[in-house]
C-alpha positions as CSV (number, residue, x, y, z in Angstrom):
1,M,0.0,0.0,0.0
2,L,2.9,2.3,0.8
3,E,4.4,1.6,-2.5
4,K,1.2,2.6,-4.3
5,I,1.1,5.8,-2.4
6,E,4.6,6.6,-3.6
7,E,3.6,5.7,-7.2
8,I,0.6,8.1,-7.0
9,K,2.8,10.8,-5.6
10,S,5.4,10.5,-8.3
11,E,2.9,10.3,-11.1
12,A,0.9,13.3,-9.8
13,L,4.0,15.5,-9.4
14,K,5.3,14.6,-12.9
15,Q,1.9,15.5,-14.4
16,L,1.8,18.8,-12.4
17,D,5.1,19.9,-13.8
18,G,3.7,19.7,-17.3
19,I,0.6,21.8,-16.7
20,D,0.6,25.2,-18.3
21,N,-3.0,26.5,-17.8
22,V,-5.6,26.8,-15.1
23,R,-8.1,24.5,-16.8
24,D,-5.7,21.6,-16.9
25,L,-4.8,22.3,-13.3
26,E,-8.3,22.0,-12.2
27,S,-8.6,18.7,-14.0
28,W,-5.5,17.4,-12.3
29,R,-6.8,18.5,-8.9
30,V,-10.1,16.6,-9.4
31,H,-8.2,13.5,-10.6
32,Y,-5.7,13.3,-7.7
33,L,-7.5,15.2,-4.9
34,G,-11.1,14.8,-5.6
35,K,-13.7,12.5,-3.9
36,K,-12.9,9.7,-6.4
37,S,-9.2,10.1,-6.4
38,P,-6.8,7.1,-5.6
39,L,-5.7,8.8,-2.4
40,T,-9.3,9.3,-1.2
41,G,-9.9,5.6,-2.0
42,I,-6.9,4.5,0.1
43,L,-8.1,6.7,3.1
44,R,-11.6,5.2,2.9
45,G,-10.1,1.7,3.0
46,L,-8.1,2.1,6.2
47,A,-10.8,0.4,8.2
48,T,-9.9,-2.9,6.7
49,L,-6.3,-2.8,7.8
50,S,-4.6,-3.6,11.1
51,I,-3.9,-0.9,13.6
52,E,-0.2,-0.7,12.8
53,E,-0.8,-0.7,9.0
54,R,-3.6,1.8,9.4
55,K,-1.4,4.3,11.2
56,A,1.5,4.0,8.6
57,V,-0.7,4.0,5.6
58,G,-2.9,6.9,6.9
59,A,0.1,9.0,7.8
60,A,1.7,8.4,4.4
61,A,-1.5,9.1,2.5
62,N,-2.2,12.3,4.4
63,K,1.4,13.4,3.9
64,V,1.2,12.9,0.1
65,K,-2.3,14.6,0.0
66,T,-0.9,17.6,1.9
67,L,2.1,17.7,-0.4
68,L,-0.1,17.6,-3.6
69,E,-2.5,20.3,-2.2
70,D,0.5,22.5,-1.5
71,S,2.0,21.9,-4.9
72,A,-1.2,22.6,-6.7
73,G,-1.6,25.8,-4.8
74,Q,1.9,26.9,-5.7
75,K,1.3,25.9,-9.3
76,G,-1.9,27.8,-9.5
77,Q,-0.3,31.0,-8.1
78,S,2.5,30.6,-10.7
79,L,0.0,30.2,-13.6
80,R,-2.0,33.3,-12.4
81,E,1.2,35.4,-12.2
82,A,2.2,34.2,-15.6
83,Q,-1.2,35.1,-17.0
84,L,-1.1,38.6,-15.4
85,T,2.4,39.2,-16.8
86,S,1.2,38.1,-20.2
87,E,-1.8,40.4,-20.2
88,A,0.4,43.3,-18.9
89,A,2.8,42.8,-21.7
90,R,0.0,42.7,-24.3
91,E,-1.7,45.9,-22.9
92,A,1.5,47.8,-22.2
93,I,1.7,51.4,-23.3
94,D,4.9,52.7,-24.8
95,I,5.0,56.2,-23.4
96,S,7.7,57.2,-25.9
97,L,5.2,56.8,-28.7
98,P,2.8,59.7,-29.7
99,G,-0.8,59.2,-28.4
100,R,-3.5,58.0,-30.7
101,P,-5.6,61.1,-31.7
102,Y,-9.3,61.1,-31.2
103,P,-11.3,61.6,-34.5
104,V,-12.1,65.3,-34.9
105,G,-14.9,66.5,-37.3
106,H,-14.7,69.5,-39.5
107,L,-17.2,71.9,-41.1
108,H,-19.5,70.6,-43.8
109,P,-18.2,71.4,-47.4
110,I,-21.2,73.7,-48.0
111,T,-20.5,75.6,-44.7
112,Q,-16.8,75.9,-45.8
113,T,-17.9,77.2,-49.2
114,I,-20.3,79.7,-47.6
115,D,-17.5,80.9,-45.2
116,E,-15.0,81.3,-48.1
117,M,-17.5,83.2,-50.3
118,C,-18.4,85.6,-47.4
119,E,-14.6,86.1,-46.8
120,I,-14.0,87.0,-50.4
121,F,-16.9,89.5,-50.6
122,A,-16.1,90.9,-47.1
123,S,-12.6,91.7,-48.3
124,M,-14.3,93.9,-51.0
125,G,-16.4,95.8,-48.4
126,F,-19.5,93.7,-48.3
127,Q,-21.2,92.8,-44.9
128,V,-23.1,89.6,-44.3
129,I,-26.8,89.9,-43.5
130,E,-29.2,87.0,-42.7
131,G,-33.0,86.9,-43.0
132,P,-35.9,84.5,-42.1
133,D,-36.4,81.2,-43.9
134,I,-40.2,81.6,-43.7
135,E,-40.8,84.8,-45.7
136,W,-43.8,87.0,-46.6
137,D,-45.0,86.9,-50.1
138,Y,-44.2,90.6,-50.5
139,Y,-40.5,90.3,-49.8
140,N,-40.1,87.1,-51.7
141,F,-41.9,88.2,-54.9
142,E,-43.7,91.6,-55.0
143,A,-40.8,93.7,-53.7
144,L,-38.5,92.1,-56.2
145,N,-40.7,93.1,-59.2
146,F,-42.4,89.6,-59.6
147,P,-46.0,90.2,-60.9
148,A,-48.8,88.3,-59.4
149,E,-49.0,86.0,-62.5
150,H,-45.2,85.1,-62.5
151,P,-44.7,81.4,-62.7
152,S,-42.5,81.4,-59.5
153,R,-45.7,82.0,-57.6
154,D,-47.1,78.7,-58.7
155,S,-47.6,76.1,-56.1
156,M,-45.5,73.7,-58.2
157,S,-42.3,75.7,-57.5
158,T,-43.1,77.2,-54.0
159,F,-43.8,75.8,-50.5
160,W,-46.6,77.9,-49.3
161,V,-47.4,78.1,-45.5
162,D,-51.0,77.3,-44.7
163,T,-53.0,79.8,-42.6
164,S,-56.2,79.5,-40.5
165,E,-58.0,81.7,-43.1
166,G,-57.0,79.4,-45.9
167,I,-55.2,82.2,-47.7
168,S,-51.4,82.0,-47.6
169,R,-49.2,85.1,-47.6
170,S,-46.1,83.5,-46.3
171,L,-43.9,80.8,-47.8
172,L,-40.4,79.1,-47.5
173,R,-38.3,81.6,-49.4
174,T,-37.3,80.5,-52.9
175,H,-34.2,82.7,-53.0
176,T,-32.2,84.8,-50.5
177,T,-33.0,87.8,-52.7
178,S,-35.8,88.3,-50.3
179,V,-33.2,89.3,-47.8
180,T,-32.1,91.9,-50.4
181,A,-35.6,93.5,-50.4
182,R,-35.4,93.7,-46.6
183,T,-31.9,95.2,-46.7
184,L,-33.0,98.0,-49.0
185,E,-35.8,98.8,-46.6
186,N,-33.7,98.8,-43.4
187,M,-30.4,100.4,-44.6
188,E,-29.4,103.8,-46.0
189,P,-27.0,104.0,-49.0
190,P,-24.2,103.3,-49.4
191,I,-25.1,99.6,-49.1
192,R,-22.8,96.7,-49.8
193,A,-24.2,93.4,-48.5
194,I,-24.4,89.7,-49.2
195,E,-27.1,87.4,-47.9
196,P,-26.3,83.6,-47.7
197,G,-28.8,81.0,-46.5
198,K,-31.0,78.0,-47.2
199,V,-33.7,78.3,-49.9
200,Y,-36.6,76.0,-50.7
201,R,-38.3,75.0,-54.0
202,Y,-40.9,72.4,-54.9
203,E,-38.8,70.4,-57.2
204,A,-38.1,66.7,-57.9
205,T,-34.8,65.5,-56.5
206,D,-32.1,64.4,-58.9
207,A,-28.4,64.8,-59.6
208,T,-28.6,68.5,-60.1
209,H,-31.7,69.5,-58.2
210,L,-32.9,69.5,-54.5
211,S,-35.9,70.9,-52.7
212,T,-33.6,72.4,-50.2
213,F,-30.3,74.0,-51.1
214,H,-28.2,77.1,-50.4
215,H,-28.1,80.5,-52.1
216,I,-26.1,83.7,-51.8
217,D,-27.2,87.1,-53.0
218,G,-25.4,90.3,-53.1
219,I,-26.4,94.0,-53.5
220,A,-24.5,97.3,-53.8
221,V,-26.2,100.7,-53.7
222,D,-24.4,104.0,-54.1
223,R,-24.1,107.0,-56.3
224,G,-22.6,106.4,-59.7
225,I,-22.5,102.6,-59.6
226,T,-22.3,101.1,-63.2
227,M,-22.1,97.7,-64.9
228,A,-18.4,98.0,-64.8
229,D,-18.5,97.8,-61.0
230,L,-20.6,94.7,-61.2
231,K,-18.3,93.1,-63.7
232,G,-15.2,94.0,-61.7
233,T,-16.7,92.6,-58.5
234,L,-17.8,89.3,-60.0
235,Y,-14.6,88.8,-62.0
236,E,-12.6,89.3,-58.8
237,F,-14.8,86.7,-57.0
238,A,-14.4,84.2,-59.9
239,R,-10.6,84.7,-60.0
240,R,-10.3,84.1,-56.2
241,F,-12.7,81.2,-55.9
242,F,-12.0,79.3,-59.1
243,G,-8.3,80.3,-59.8
244,V,-6.6,83.2,-61.3
245,D,-6.4,81.5,-64.8
246,R,-10.2,81.0,-65.0
247,K,-11.8,82.8,-68.0
248,V,-15.1,84.5,-67.4
249,R,-18.0,85.4,-69.8
250,F,-20.9,87.8,-69.4
251,R,-24.0,87.4,-71.6
252,V,-27.3,89.2,-71.5
253,D,-30.1,87.4,-69.6
254,Y,-33.4,88.2,-68.0
255,F,-34.3,88.5,-64.3
256,P,-37.3,90.5,-63.0
257,F,-35.4,92.4,-60.3
258,V,-32.5,93.7,-62.6
259,E,-32.4,95.7,-65.7
260,P,-30.3,95.1,-67.7
261,G,-29.6,91.5,-66.6
262,V,-26.6,89.2,-67.4
263,E,-25.5,85.7,-66.6
264,M,-21.8,85.0,-65.8
265,A,-20.3,81.8,-66.9
266,I,-16.7,80.4,-66.4
267,Y,-14.5,78.4,-68.8
268,C,-15.5,74.6,-68.3
269,I,-13.2,73.1,-65.7
270,V,-13.3,69.6,-67.4
271,C,-12.7,70.4,-71.1
272,Q,-11.1,73.8,-70.8
273,G,-13.4,75.2,-73.4
274,S,-13.2,72.5,-76.0
275,G,-16.7,71.1,-75.2
276,C,-17.9,68.2,-73.2
277,R,-21.0,66.6,-71.6
278,L,-20.7,68.7,-68.5
279,C,-20.9,72.0,-70.3
280,N,-23.2,70.7,-73.1
281,N,-20.4,71.1,-75.6
282,S,-20.5,74.8,-75.1
283,G,-17.1,75.1,-73.3
284,W,-18.8,77.4,-70.7
285,L,-20.6,76.8,-67.3
286,E,-23.1,79.3,-66.0
287,I,-22.6,80.0,-62.3
288,L,-24.8,83.1,-61.5
289,G,-27.2,85.7,-62.5
290,A,-26.7,89.4,-62.0
291,G,-27.6,92.9,-63.3
292,M,-28.3,96.4,-62.5
293,T,-31.1,96.6,-59.9
294,H,-34.4,97.5,-61.3
295,P,-35.6,101.1,-60.4
296,E,-38.9,99.6,-59.2
297,V,-37.0,97.5,-56.7
298,L,-35.1,100.4,-55.4
299,Q,-38.3,102.5,-55.1
300,R,-40.1,99.8,-53.1
301,G,-37.1,99.9,-50.7
302,G,-37.4,103.6,-50.2
303,I,-34.3,104.5,-52.4
304,D,-34.5,107.1,-55.1
305,P,-33.4,105.6,-58.3
306,E,-32.7,109.1,-59.7
307,V,-30.0,109.6,-57.2
308,Y,-28.7,106.1,-56.6
309,T,-27.8,103.2,-58.8
310,S,-27.3,99.6,-57.8
311,F,-26.2,96.2,-58.9
312,A,-27.3,92.8,-57.6
313,F,-26.3,89.2,-58.2
314,G,-27.2,85.7,-56.9
315,L,-25.8,82.2,-57.1
316,G,-26.3,78.8,-55.6
317,I,-23.7,77.5,-53.1
318,E,-23.6,73.9,-54.2
319,R,-23.0,74.5,-57.9
320,P,-19.7,76.5,-57.6
321,H,-18.4,73.8,-55.2
322,M,-19.4,71.0,-57.6
323,L,-17.7,72.8,-60.5
324,R,-14.6,73.4,-58.5
325,Y,-14.1,69.8,-57.4
326,G,-15.9,67.9,-60.2
327,V,-18.8,66.6,-58.1
328,D,-21.4,65.1,-60.4
329,D,-24.3,64.7,-57.9
330,I,-25.6,67.4,-55.6
331,R,-27.3,64.7,-53.3
332,L,-23.9,63.6,-52.1
333,Y,-23.7,66.8,-49.9
334,F,-26.7,65.7,-47.8
335,N,-26.5,61.9,-47.8
336,N,-24.2,62.0,-44.7
337,D,-21.6,59.7,-46.3
338,L,-18.4,60.3,-44.4
339,R,-16.4,58.8,-47.3
340,F,-17.5,61.8,-49.4
341,L,-17.5,64.5,-46.7
342,R,-14.0,63.7,-45.4
343,Q,-12.5,64.6,-48.7
344,F,-13.1,68.3,-48.1
């Protein structure tokens, strides 16, 4: 019996040396120290032995059991320390390395464009003025020389705001030119102002149209202002926004609130004037409308057109940015796709 106890001891210690994880250690403990272990079986069979054998075998078995328990405890402590050391090494921080920066957002490309345009015009003496998104019919149309039968008043192009009387005189502004009408009422010449903001039109959404987009208008009122001042201002804007080598073209066009009216186009960025799909093979891309402010508009703002002359212009914010960077779908600005927005 004593020889068997020694064999159990030798075998258990040998297996214990080869254990390298806590799970195997627990299996070893159950096998050699559990209720069904060989040592437990020997201790339970002591009653069948003589008194002298019982004392010798019991003492030897208990001694081995204590040895194995102590060895298992030391092995478990060693495995836990090794595990902690491994985890510490894996999670260690090298303080000599630069820290990992947190992701930082930036302004939306449309906001960046608005800020850049405002900075360009501010450097030429214009101040930035804002107005309400929900506008009166008078400022959006009538004050700007739009007659009652003008197509822009049609419900198919304007979001009208319902009233309790059933007759709507307010709407979501279709252009920031409505702020120009307010500016003429509230300021005394000389006036140089730009008005950026959101505008709303009842249109089908596609690659070049949205029901909500951004617009910027400008107005200058003073004695002796001529078309040359308008062309010089817009040429300087195009030069600074699109590049010093960008060619500019002015052609006659019609807008109710200016007389005469012009449209300004730039040399096509893609084909450089040779003609392509983007510019409809014309070599030019229209970017804004402008002209000398109509005398009726000045009079409605309380300004004498016999004393003061004025020029005005207006352009969308998204289109110049699309032309500058070759963006082919206006919806990309508002789809919240970070892969697109992070490029600007």
